[in-house]
C-alpha positions, 0 to 999 in steps of 0.5 A: 100778569096776563097782559105781560105774558101775551104782550097785549092789553087784557080787559074784563068785560061782562056779557050783556043782560040775559033778560032773565033777572035771576041770571042777571043778578047772579052774573052782576054779583059775581062780577062785583065780588070777583067770583065765588069762594073768595075766602078759601085760600089758594092753594086750598090747604086741604087739597095740598095736604092730600098731595094735590100739586098746584101750578102758578097763574104764570105757569098756566098762562105760559103753558096753556093760555098763551098758545091760543093767542099766538 
């Protein structure tokens, strides 16, 4: 979706090891498991119940991200 909006190939690249094993393990786990809090639905129903408004990833790419890559 981001590739389509930007008209460019998008890849996920991890940073090099920091040399600090606990940090390296944390970053590796995050990359492997696609971030934290993956069991929480998006949008979070508790926040939606409080009236929080959410946009879509497509809206974010078009309104915020795309302008940084033109």
